N, C-alpha and C positions, 0 to 999 in steps of 0.2 A: 462641413465634414472634417476639416482639421481639427475645428474647435472641439467636435465630437470625440475624436480620437484623442486629444489632448486631457479631456475630462475623465475619458476611460482610463487612460495611461495614470492619472492622479490617483483614481480610486484604487486602481491595481496596486499601486506603489503603496497607499495607504494601509491596504488591506496586509500586503506582505509585511510592513512596518509593525502592525499591531500583531500579526502571528509572531512575528521575531519578539517582539516585546513579550508576549505571553508565554513563549517557549523560554526566554531568558528568565523571566520572574520564576517559571516552574522548575527551572534548572538551579536557580538561586536558592528556592525554598528547599529543593532536595539536598543541596549542598550543605546548608544551615543543619537540616536535619541530621545529616551524616557527621557533621562536626559535633553536634549536641550528643548523640548517641556514642560518639567516640569517646567524649569527655566522661559520659557517665560509665563506659567500659572501665576508663582508667581509674575512676573513684572506686568502682567496686572491685577491681583488682587490689588496689592499694589497701582496701578495708580488709580484704581477706588476707592479705599479708601482714598488715600491721595491728588489726584491732579486733578481728572477729572472736569470739569466745568459743572454746570447746566444751563449756559448762552446759549439760544437757538440759539444766533448767532455766537456762537463758531463752525464753521462748520467742523473743524477736530474732535472735541470731538463728534459732532453729527455723523460723519461717523464712528469713533470707536464705539460709543454705538449702532448705526444701525447694523453694522457687528457683533456685540456680541448679538445682539437681547435684549438690555437692555435698549433701548431709553426711554421708557416709565417708567422706574424706576427711571429716572433722571431728565427727561423734559417733563411736561405733555402737552396736547393739548391746555389746558387753557393759558400756558406761551406761547405757540406759537401763539395762537390767539391774545394775548396781545402784543407781540412784532414783528410779521409780520404781516404788512397791505399791503394794496394797494398803500398807499404813499411810503412803503418800497421799493416795487419793482420799482415804477415810479422814485425813486431817483437815481437809479443804475446809475452810470457815467462812469464804466469802467469794462473790463472783469474779474478782480480779484473779484470784487463785484458780478459779474454774476456768477462766478463759486460758489462762497459762498453761493448765494442765490439758486442756482439750487440744490446744495446737501441738503440744508436745506428744500426747498420745497419738493423734491422727498422724503426725509426721512418721511415728514409727510403726505405723499400720495397727494400732491397737484399737479394740472395740472399747467405744467410751460408755457403753451401756453394760459392760460386764469385763472390768479388767481385775483379773485375779479375784472374781466375784464380787467386784465393787462396782456400783452404776455411778459415774461421775455425774450423768444426765439427771437421774432421780435424785442425787443429792443436791445439785443446782436447782431443781424444781422445788425441793422441800425448803430451801433458803427463803424462795418466794419474795426475792428483793425487787421492788418496782420504785425507781427514782432516777434522777437525771444521769447519773455515772452508772448505776448498777442495771439499769434496763439495757443500756447499750453493750455493757460488757457481758450481760447475761445471754443477750441475743447472739453476739459473736460467738459465746462459747457454744451454744446449741446449733451454731451453722455448721460446725465440724461433725455433727451428727446427723448422718443421712439416711437412717434406718427408721421403722415405724415408732411412733412415740405413744408412750402409755397415756392414759386419760390425764394424769397429773402433769406430764411434761406438756400435753397438748394445751392444757388450760394454762399453764405457765407461759408457754409461746404465744398463745392469744392474747395474754394479758400484756405481753411485752410489745407486741405490733400496734395494740391499741394505745399504750402510753407513748410510743415514739412517734405515732401519727396523729396523735390528739392533744398531747399534754407537753412531753418533752421532746417535740420535734426538732429536726436538725437546726431549723433557723433560731428557735426559741434557745438552743444549748450553745450558742456563740459560735464564731466562725472554726475555733478549734475543736470542740467537742462536736460541733456539727459535722465537720468531716468525719470523725470517728463514728458518728450516728449513720453516716451514709453508707460507711463499710458495713455496719451492722445489717442494714435494711436491704443491701444490695441484692441479695438471693432473690427477693420476693418483688422487685420491680417490675418485671413482667406479668406477675401472678396477680398483684394485688393494686387496684386503683389507688387506694389510700396512700400506698406507699410512693408510687409513681408521682402523686400530686406533690408530697412534701419534699421529695428528692428534686424535683425540677423547680419548684419554688426555692429551695436552698441554692441550688446552682445559679438560677436567674439573679437571686439576691446577692450573691458572691460577685458576679460578673458586673451587674449594674450599680450596685451600691457599696461595696466593700473593697474590691480589688484597686490598687493603687496603679498609678502611670508606671511604676517600676516592677509592675508585675505581682508585686506581694500582696498578701493578704494579712493585714493586722488582725491580732485577737483584740477581743473587747477589753481584755484586761491586761493582756501581756505585751499589745503592740506587734510590731513587726518582728517576726522570729522564723527560725526554720522549722521548728516543730509543728508549728501552726500549719506552714505551707505543706509539710510532709502530710498532715492529716488531711488536708483538703485534696492534696493530688491522689492520695490513696482512696479517699472517698468516691471521688469522680471516677478514676479507672476501675474501681468495683463495680460502677453502673455503666461502665462502657462509655463514658464520656472522655473526651479528649483534652487534657489540661493544657494543650497547645493548640487548640483550636481557636478559630477566630472570636468566639465568644468569650475566650479569657486570654486574649491577646491585647495589650495596650501598646500602641506603637510598635516598637521592635521588642517589646517584652512580654513574656507570659510566665505561667506558673513554675515550668521547669525552669526556664533561664534564671527566674528568681531565685530558687532554690539552689541553684549552682553558684551563685554569688556567695553563699556561706561556705564553700568547700575551701579547704585548707590545702587540698593538694597533695595530702598523704592518706586520703581515705577517711579524714575526720572532719567535722563540721562544726561550726560555732553557733551558739544559740542566737546570739544578736551581731550584727553586722560589726559593731563597735567592739565587741568582745576580743581580747588577746589570745584566750585560750580556747580549745576546742572543749565541746560539751561531749565527753566520750559515753557518759552513762545514760543520756536520753536523747538529745538532738542528733547525734551522729547515726545510731542503729536506725532510729526512726526515719531519717533522711535517706539513708542509703537502702532500707526496705521500700521506700516509695520510689527511689530510681529504679530498683530491681523490678518492682511490679509495672512500672511505666515502659521500662525496655521489653518485658514480656508482652504487654499490652500492644505495643508496636509490632513487635514480631508475629504475635499470633492473631492480631487485629480482631480481639475479642476481649470482653471485660476480664480482670484478673482481680480476685478479691485477696488482700495482703494476708489475712489470717484465716483463710480456708486453705489447708495445705493437703 
């Protein structure tokens, strides 16, 4: 009987110990998340204070400010009206410009199909550009248009989906452009099986074959850099995939902790870890946008698309 009581007591103590261990682990994980989110908040605040542009044609900063709900604090409607005109949209010559102005017009609640009598979506469809870069930028531009599509726009849209799911797929596009392709395809993840398949394939490939022990994702041609991490993070978050999940955690490192290593503490980011200077033109705004949408993803517990504003 005594032996039985001893065994029961040992088992109970073991269970209590396990429960304590689990609770401590959960608490530690929560604390770590809080620390990371606090660092992200500090970076965003520093970026807004030191580096954000009030230029209405800077569409990445327009996206950052719109997601933060601070667009009107930095760029007024008067500035929009002075700089974005009918002639601006008429002069669009390529899909990169179309993406830029789709974000800007949407941020200021303008109709992409009829801005001062000019249709950006029809102009984009008339370009009919299908290629690695142009397909993903074209689809990202169309993603800001949520009204009924004309036959020409619908045909162009269908061609983009086919190209990005059969030819220029995320995995084919390299880690960097693949992340951007995930942003483009994200709105159709739950609607189209072919989109879900290529997105899941890319995510699995990044996790199992590309991501390093330090959490970074090196690009095929550019190696380890903050811009590639930013694209991958934004691509995953747009598809409701957590960049800090177990799948993207190597030891104590994940995609978010990896990109934070490039921060200079003043809201700016280096392109490469070994760089002495910040890359204010490209890496900084892309990295900040990635952190903005990640924070929004955590707070809202749902997918957030960086370029759908």
